[in-house]
N, C-alpha and C positions, 0 to 999 in steps of 0.2 A: 902227437906231432902233426902240426898243420903243414900243408904243402900246396903249391900251386896246382891248378887243374892240369892234367896231362894234355899235351898239345894235340893228342889224337882225338880228344873230345871237343876241341875248339872248332867252330864252324868252317874256318878256312884252312884247316890243317892239311888238306890234300891239295891245296891250290898253290901254284907258282904264279905270281903276279908281277907284271912288268909295269913299273911306275915311270912315266915320262915326266920330266921336270926340268927346271933351269939349272945349269951347271953352277955349283958352288952354294946352292941354297940348301939349308938343312931340310930334311924331309920328315916333317911331322906325319905325313901320310904313311910313310914306311912304318913308323912306329905303331900307328893305329892298326894297320893291316897285320903286323907281326903279333900284336896283342890278341888278335883273333886267330892266330895259328898259321898264317900264310908264310910261305917262303917268298921273299921279295928280291927282285932284281931292279936296281935303279938305272935309268937311262937318261943322261943329260941331253935333252933334245934342244934346249934353248941356251943361249949365252946372253946374259944381261950385261950391258956396258953403257958408258956415257953416251949422250947424244952427239951428233956430228958437230954441233955448236952449242955453247952455253949462252949465246948472246940474248936470245929471247927470254930465257928464264932469268938471267941476270937483270934485264930491264924490268921485268915484273917484280923481282925482289926489291929493287930500288923504289918501285912505285907501290909497294904493298899497302900503304895507307889509303890508296884510292880504291881498294877492292872491298866489297861487302862480304864475300864468301870465298873460301878456298875449298876446292873439290878434289878429293883424293880417292881413287878407285882401286888402288893396289898397294901392297906393302912396298913394292919397288918405287912407286910414286912418293910415298912417305919418306923412304930412306934417302932417295936422291935429292928430293926437295930440301930436306933438312940439312943434308950434307953441304949442299950448295949455299944455303943460308949461312952456315957456319964459316964456309970458306970465304964468303964475302964480308966476314967480320961482324955478322949480326947474330942475334940470339932469338929465342922464342918470343921475347917481349916485342920484337919487331912486328909481330902479327897484330899487336894492339887490339882493336875492336873487330878484327876480321873473324868471322865465324867459320867453323870447319865442318864440312859435310864429308862423310866417308861411306863407301860401299863395302859392306861385309864386316863381320866381327873380327876376322883376321887382320884387316886393315886397321880397324879401331884399336885392337890390342897392340899393334905395332906403334900406333900413334901414342898410346898411353905409356908405352915403354920409354918414350922420349919426353914424358912429363906433360903431354898435351891431352886435353879431353875433347872428343868430338862433340859438336853441338847438335848434330843430326846424323842418325843412321837409319836408312829406310828399312822397313820390316822385312822386305824380300832382299836377298843378297845379290841383286843384279842392278846394273846402272839404270835400267828403265824405271825401276821403282823409285829412284831418287827424284825423278821428274814428277811421278804420280803423287808422291807424299811430301814433296818439298814444303817446308813450313811457311815460306813466304811466297808461295806460288801466286797469290793474288796480286802481288806487287813486283813480279819478275821484271816488268818493263823498266823498273827504277833501279834494278840491281846490276852490279858489275861483278862477274865471277871469274876467278883465276882457276884454270884447270891444267896443272902440270901432268903430263901424260907420256905414254910411249911415243917415240918419234914416228914410227910407221906401223901400220897393221892393226891399230886399235879400231873399235867400232865407232861409227860416227853418229849413232842415233841420239846420244846424250846431248851433244853440242847442237845438232839440228833441231831437236825438240825445244831445248831451252831458248835457242835463238828465235825459233818460230813464235815463242810466247813472249818475246820482247826483251829478253835478258841480253846484256852485253857479256859475251863469253870470250875470254882471252885464253887461247890454247897455247901452251908452250911445251917444247920437248924437254923432258926431265931425264929421260933415259932411253935406251934403245934395246930391243931384243931381236936377236937373229938366230937362225938355225945353227946348231952345232955342225962342224964340218965333216965329221966322220962318225960312223957307227962303231961303238965299242966292240971289240972282237968277241967278248963273252956274250953280248946281246945278240950279235949276228949268229953265233953258234947255237944259242938257245932257240932262236927263231927257226933256224934251218933244221934243227933236230926235233922240232915240235914239242919243246919243253915248256912253252908258255901256255898257261890256261886262260889268263885274263890280262887284257891290255887296258890300261887306264889312262884317261885324258882329263886334265883339269882346266884346259883352255883350248880354244880353236887353234891357236898358233902352235901348240905342241902337236896337234893332229897333223897340221901342214908340214911341220918339220920332220916328224916321224915318217910321213909319206915320202918326203924327199930323201931321207937317210936310207930308206930301204930300196931305193931305185937300183943300186948295184946288185942287190940280192935278186931282184926281179929280173934284171937283165941276164944274170947267170942262169936263173931258172928257165927263162924263155928260150935258152939254147937247147934245152931238152926237147927232142922231137915229140914227146908226149904232151908238152906244154906249148900250145900254139901261138900265144901272144902274151904281152905284158899283163893284160887283164886276167888271162887265165893263170899267169904266174902269181898275181896278187891273190886270186881266189884260193890257189893252192897253198900259199904261204900262210894265209889267215884262216884256213879251213877249220882248224881245231881251236881257234882262239875266240873267246868272248870279248866284246868291246864294251867297256864301261865308261860312261861320260858323266861329268859333274853337273850338266844342265842343258837346256834346250839349244843354246847357241853353239855349244861344243858338239852337241848331238847332230846339229844341222851340218857341221863341217865333216863329221864322221860319215854321215849319209852321203855327202858329196864325194868323199875320197874312197870309202869302203863299201858303200851301198847298204849299210846297216848299223844299228846300235842295239846291243843286247841288254844292257843295264843302264838306267839313268837315275841319278839322284833326285829325290823329291826336294830335299834341302840342298841348295847349291853351295855346299861347303865340303871340305875334305871329310868331316865327320859324317855328313849326309851321304857322300859317295861310299864311305866305308859301310854304313848301314845298308845301303842298297845292295852292295856286293854280298854282305852277310845274308840278307834276305833272299837273294838269288840262290846262294849256296844252300840255305836251309830248305827252301822250296824244292830244290833239285834233289836233296837227300830225303825228302819226305816220301 
């Protein structure tokens, strides 16, 4: 009789991991961690919603034929762009000869689910690599690029570098992401009781939102005479928790907010972050 390996022999079987994510998004990451034996608590730190105005994106869709490339750097960008395309009475054929560049295999997979194939995926899963390996880099000054993106809070390096090399880049708001308003009671309880072993972040914005959401906990902690300040309260709350980041940009925000990063993925994907956490747990148990 064959059976699945007992969870006690899996590398994360003794770990409770807090996954910060966008509300309403399915958590592939949770499944990956659970397959390695972890107990997972999901915390919706971000809310994804439409932009404050569709006007710029609508104009760009009307003028799609004037663009050489469409740049998509997230699954949210894919979903909201294609939804708006459909709402304006157009279909995938409206893209015509426009080539599509995407950042990351997850974004590429989302695009393929809609029946579209990316023309270019940089080898590294970060926006900076798109510039370095762009297939028409030598003629960027002749190209017009459409970049549907998050309305606020996104990194500016991609647009700045492409523009510096002569490209015409049209940025349009396709969606907005904002911090959740309240910390779920079960998450607050787990944090206060020291039940979280690893805290994971897959974007800089989730770091910022998590930091905002725990402010009421820090304020309560700082009322304790033994805790002299909000900084001391943060150190106390996070003392037993390892911080795991998906990559350098997210790690930089972790350093800014918490003063440390304990685990960082080498491959900037959810699979890569899972591997990094498993490696940490394996080394810890060695």
